[in-house]
Every structure is written in C-alpha cells, then in structure tokens.
C-alpha positions in Angstrom: 56.8 92.4 113.0 59.2 90.6 115.2 62.9 90.2 113.6 62.3 86.4 113.5 59.6 86.6 111.4 60.7 89.4 109.0 64.1 87.3 108.3 61.6 84.3 107.0 59.7 86.6 104.7 62.6 87.9 103.0 64.1 84.5 102.9 61.0 82.9 101.0 60.8 86.2 98.3 64.5 85.6 97.6 63.5 81.7 97.2 60.6 82.4 95.1 62.4 85.0 92.7 65.7 82.7 92.2 65.9 81.4 88.7 65.8 77.9 87.9 69.1 76.7 86.4 67.8 74.2 83.5 69.8 70.6 83.8 72.9 70.1 81.0 71.2 68.1 78.0 72.1 64.5 77.4 74.6 63.9 74.5 72.7 62.0 71.6 73.5 58.5 70.7 75.6 58.3 67.2 73.4 57.4 64.2 73.8 54.2 62.3 76.8 55.3 59.3 77.8 52.8 56.6 79.0 53.8 53.4 79.8 51.2 50.6 81.7 52.1 47.6 80.2 51.3 45.1 76.4 51.3 46.7 75.2 48.8 43.5 77.8 45.8 42.4 76.6 43.8 39.0 79.3 40.8 38.5 79.2 38.4 36.2 79.7 34.6 37.9 82.8 33.7 38.3 84.6 37.4 37.4 86.4 39.2 40.6 84.9 41.7 42.9 85.8 44.4 45.3 83.5 46.5 47.6 84.6 48.9 50.3 83.0 49.7 53.9 83.5 52.7 56.1 81.8 54.9 58.4 82.6 58.3 59.8 81.8 57.6 63.4 84.5 57.7 66.2 83.7 55.2 68.4 84.4 52.7 66.5 85.3 48.9 67.6 85.9 47.4 64.5 84.5 46.7 60.7 84.1 43.5 59.0 81.3 41.4 56.3 79.3 38.9 56.7 79.5 36.5 54.0 78.9 32.9 53.0 82.1 33.4 50.8 85.4 35.5 51.9 83.8 36.8 55.5 85.7 40.0 56.5 86.0 41.2 60.5 88.7 44.0 61.2 89.4 44.8 64.6 89.9 48.8 65.8 89.1 49.7 62.0 86.6 51.7 60.2 87.1 50.6 56.6 87.0 46.7 55.6 87.1 45.4 51.7 84.9 42.5 50.7 87.4 41.0 48.1 86.8 37.9 46.2 88.8 36.8 43.1 86.0 34.8 41.5 82.6 34.9 42.9 80.9 31.8 42.3 78.5 31.4 45.0 74.7 32.7 44.1 73.9 33.1 47.9 76.8 35.0 48.9 74.4 37.5 50.5 77.3 40.1 51.8 76.6 42.4 54.6 78.8 44.8 55.9 78.7 45.6 59.6 80.0 48.1 62.0 80.4 47.9 65.7 80.4 50.8 68.2 81.4 51.8 71.5 77.7 53.5 72.0 74.4 53.0 71.2 73.7 51.9 68.6 76.3 49.0 69.1 75.9 47.4 65.8 74.5 49.0 62.3 74.6 46.5 59.4 73.8 47.1 55.6 73.3 44.7 53.1 75.2 45.1 49.7 72.9 45.4 46.6 74.6 42.6 44.6 73.6 41.2 41.4 75.2 37.9 39.9 74.6 37.3 36.2 75.3 34.5 33.8 74.5 34.9 30.0 72.2 32.1 28.5 73.9 28.9 27.6 71.6 28.3 24.8 68.9 30.1 23.0 67.0 27.9 20.6 63.6 28.1 18.9 60.8 25.0 19.3 58.3 24.8 16.2 56.2 22.7 14.3 57.4 21.8 11.2 54.7 23.6 9.2 52.0 26.5 9.8 49.0 26.5 8.0 47.8 30.4 6.9 45.2 31.3 9.4 45.9 28.9 12.2 47.8 29.7 14.8 50.7 27.7 16.0 53.1 28.0 18.9 56.4 29.1 18.7 58.6 28.2 22.0 61.8 30.2 22.5 63.7 28.0 25.0 66.5 29.8 26.7 68.9 27.6 29.4 71.0 28.4 32.2 70.3 32.3 32.5 70.3 34.3 36.2 68.9 36.4 38.0 65.4 35.7 36.0 64.0 38.9 37.6 66.2 41.0 35.2 65.7 38.8 32.0 63.6 39.1 29.1 62.6 37.5 26.0 61.4 38.8 22.1 60.5 36.8 19.6 61.2 38.3 15.5 59.6 37.5 12.3 62.6 38.9 10.0 63.1 42.6 11.7 59.4 42.5 13.0 58.9 41.9 16.6 56.5 39.3 17.3 56.7 39.2 21.1 58.2 40.0 24.2 58.3 38.7 27.8 59.8 39.5 31.1 59.9 37.7 34.3 60.3 41.1 36.7 58.7 39.4 39.8 60.5 36.0 40.2 63.3 36.5 42.7 65.2 33.2 42.0 68.9 34.2 42.3 70.1 30.9 40.7 70.2 30.1 36.8 66.8 28.9 35.4 65.6 27.1 32.5 62.7 28.8 30.6 60.5 27.9 27.9 58.2 30.8 26.4 55.7 30.1 23.6 54.4 32.7 21.9 51.4 32.3 19.5 51.8 33.0 15.9 49.3 33.1 13.1 51.0 33.4 9.7 49.9 34.4 7.0 50.7 34.0 3.6 53.9 36.4 3.0 55.1 34.6 6.2 56.0 31.2 4.3 59.6 31.2 4.3 60.1 33.8 7.0 63.1 33.3 9.3 62.1 33.5 12.9 64.8 34.1 16.0 64.4 34.6 19.4 66.5 36.8 21.6 67.2 36.7 25.2 68.7 39.8 27.2 69.4 41.0 30.6 68.8 44.6 31.5 70.9 44.6 34.6 70.3 48.4 35.4 72.9 50.5 37.6 76.6 49.1 37.4 75.9 46.3 34.7 77.6 46.3 31.3 76.7 49.3 28.8 75.3 47.0 26.3 72.7 45.0 27.8 73.8 41.1 27.1 71.8 39.4 24.7 72.0 36.3 22.9 70.3 35.0 19.9 68.9 31.9 18.8 70.0 30.4 15.2 67.2 31.6 12.6 64.7 29.2 11.8 62.5 28.6 8.7 58.6 27.5 8.9 57.2 26.8 5.7 53.8 27.8 5.6 51.1 25.9 4.1 48.0 27.2 1.7 45.4 26.4 -0.9 46.5 27.4 -4.5 45.6 30.8 -5.7 45.1 32.0 -9.5 48.0 34.1 -10.9 45.6 35.3 -13.5 42.0 35.5 -14.0 39.8 33.0 -13.5 38.2 33.5 -16.9 39.3 33.9 -20.0 38.0 34.3 -23.6 40.4 33.6 -26.5 40.4 33.3 -30.6 42.2 31.9 -32.7 43.0 31.4 -36.8 41.9 28.0 -38.1 44.8 26.4 -39.2 46.9 28.3 -36.6 48.5 27.8 -33.4 47.9 28.9 -29.8 49.1 28.7 -26.3 46.7 28.5 -23.2 48.4 29.3 -19.9 47.4 28.5 -16.1 49.7 29.1 -13.3 49.0 29.4 -9.2 50.7 30.5 -6.2 50.1 27.4 -3.7 52.0 25.6 -0.5 52.8 22.5 -1.4 53.5 23.8 -4.8 50.2 22.5 -6.8 50.0 20.1 -9.4 47.8 20.8 -13.1 45.0 18.9 -14.4 43.3 20.2 -18.1 39.9 19.0 -18.8 39.1 18.8 -22.4 38.4 16.4 -25.0 41.7 15.3 -26.2 43.4 15.7 -29.7 45.8 14.6 -31.4 47.3 18.8 -32.1 47.2 19.8 -28.4 49.9 19.1 -25.9 50.4 19.7 -22.1 53.3 21.4 -20.8 54.0 21.8 -17.2 57.3 23.8 -16.1 58.3 26.3 -13.5 55.3 26.2 -11.8 53.5 27.0 -15.1 50.9 24.5 -17.0 50.2 25.1 -20.6 48.4 23.6 -23.4 49.7 24.1 -27.0 47.5 23.9 -29.5 48.8 23.5 -33.6 46.8 23.5 -36.6 43.5 24.3 -34.8 40.2 23.0 -36.2 36.7 23.7 -35.4 36.8 20.8 -33.1 39.3 22.9 -30.5 36.3 25.2 -30.5 35.5 24.4 -27.1 36.2 25.2 -22.9 39.3 24.1 -21.2 39.6 24.1 -17.7 42.7 23.9 -15.7 42.5 22.9 -12.5 45.4 23.9 -9.9 45.4 21.8 -6.6 47.7 20.8 -3.7 46.8 18.9 -0.5 44.8 22.2 0.9 42.6 23.1 -1.8 41.9 23.6 -5.3 41.8 26.9 -7.8 39.9 26.9 -10.9 40.8 28.5 -14.3 38.6 28.4 -17.6 39.8 29.3 -20.9 37.2 29.4 -23.7 38.7 29.2 -27.2 37.3 30.1 -30.4 38.6 28.9 -33.7 37.4 31.4 -36.6 37.0 29.9 -39.6 38.7 30.4 -43.5 36.0 31.6 -44.9 35.6 34.3 -42.1 38.7 35.7 -42.6 38.5 35.5 -46.5 35.1 37.5 -46.4 37.0 40.1 -44.3 39.8 40.6 -46.7 37.3 40.5 -50.1 35.2 43.4 -48.1 38.7 45.8 -47.1 39.9 45.4 -50.9 36.4 46.9 -52.0 36.7 49.6 -49.3 40.3 50.4 -50.7 39.1 50.2 -53.8 36.4 52.5 -53.5 38.5 55.4 -51.7 41.0 55.1 -54.8 38.2 56.0 -57.0 36.8 58.9 -55.3 39.8 60.4 -54.9 40.4 59.9 -58.6 37.3 61.9 -59.5 38.2 64.5 -57.1 41.3 65.0 -58.8 39.8 65.1 -62.1 
C-alpha cells in the first residue's frame, strides 16, 4: 500500500471512533411563582383589608396589584402589598402581577376575595289566617344581602325547620333582595304557633367563626278549623223527678264556636255559656223535661252536634225501690235472729 493511502485509512479510522461531545443543555425558563398571604380573603363590606403578594424568582423587574381600588406598582421589588382602609367596591377583583426579565415575562394571579354584607332586614309575609288542611305560602323576604352564592334561608315553626333554600349557583357579587315562598299546610296544632325566618351566610374558610345570621321577628298566624266536640257525641243521663241536673256541651274550634240548644223550652230550664262551655241547667225536673237535648256548636267552617238523652225517673219508682230495700233488710235480720236462737 502506498504511504498516502495508509495515512488516509488511519485518519478515517480515528474519525469513526472519536466520541461525539453532546451539546450543553439550554437553561429552562423560570416558572411562574406568585404567593399571596392570605390566599383567601373574606371581608365585610366597608372593612379594611391587607394582602401580601411575593415571589421567589430572582429575575424580577417589579411587582404590583391590578385593581379598581388602590392599585399598586412596585419597581425592582419582589413584594407588593394591597392595602385598603375601607373596601366599598364590590367588583374590585384584585390581581397580583410579577414582571420578570426572562420568560414568562409576567405572572398574574387573581385573589380569592369574598366581600359580604349582612341582610339589611329579614321579615315574613304571610296570609292573615290559614285554614286547616289547605296549603298556604309563607314568604321570607330578605333585603340587601351579599354575596348570593353563600346565602341560605330557613323557615321555622317554633324549633321545627319547615324548609330551606340556598343560592349556590348565583354568581352575583352585588347585594340582592330575595323573596322566598315556603308552602305550609297547617294542622290543628299549628294554631298559635310562631313562625320565624333565618337568613344565613356560610362564608367558608377565612370567614367568621360563627356564620353571620339574621332572624325575622316571630309571626303568629291563626289557623281556622271547624268545631270538634270535647266529649262524646251521644250521652244518656238520668235525674229523679223534682231533682236538678246540668247538661254540658263544649267544642274546640277557630274561630271560637257559638252554641245553640234545641229542645222544647220550659220555665225550669236555663242556658249558660261561659269560658267556651255551654250548659243547660234543669231544676225541679218533671216528666216534661224527659227528652233529647241537641247541642249545636258552630263557626264559619262547620258544625258539631251532640245529643243528650235525659230520663226523668218518677217518685213512685224510687219509693218502690225504698220499700223493697227495707223488706230485704228485714228478712236478713229475721234469718240472723233464728240462726242465733
């Protein structure tokens, strides 16, 4: 082999086995790093608020807050403070931004801010009365409360919760007025019960330890129903001729029932109604009083009726019973004496 060809082969072999030196990796771009303290702010409308925003990046040109109230722009700073002495803007929507030399040149994060307001008033709107077994609406009226998505309303009868409603899907930030009807079908025991409405804000982390709540003044709604008797609808009573007896009739109803007795009138019979009880007082009873006495308890919604059958026992009946009793006693005494003899 010629010397020239030999040199060429050696050079080619060296070139083939020389390791390839990899290129130096490119430096990765710094990631966005925005830290807010606190990360969630719950503030009452009109109260002060302070939030710190910072970053750990080293290539920072400046930091600040974009907001419709108290915006901030700090050059050559890794920290920006959003400070408002009295927050009275519902749509402030503060956002912290970090400007940097390298990509990404700007990092932005929106503050989780909840501005709330207690209801201005909570009241009940209800009919003047309800009728037993018939559905009526009792409406909770809540004025000037925010925000709607954290707001709930409950209706109570005494300590019993009758209904609840929330507005989780309402994104309105501004104060709202709400009228929430609750259907109620009253029972007899509901007459005189107190109804109340409770409006509550469940604000979650960062909010007050006790959920802000406001209760309406209590409201009593009468429940009307027809009379029902407080004793048996049929009674049988007896009185001795010449004696006295009182027949009673009472019923529960709303409005309070009035009473009417039906029987042949007589001079020795007197009707008296007092404290919801109606009575027929019979003195010196005679056979003319021996009959059925009808009591009608009624109001606007119905009538309840009671029948009392009075039997007047004649004097001869009782005399016969007395003679028989004496005779029985005499026989018992006679038998006892014979046994002793």
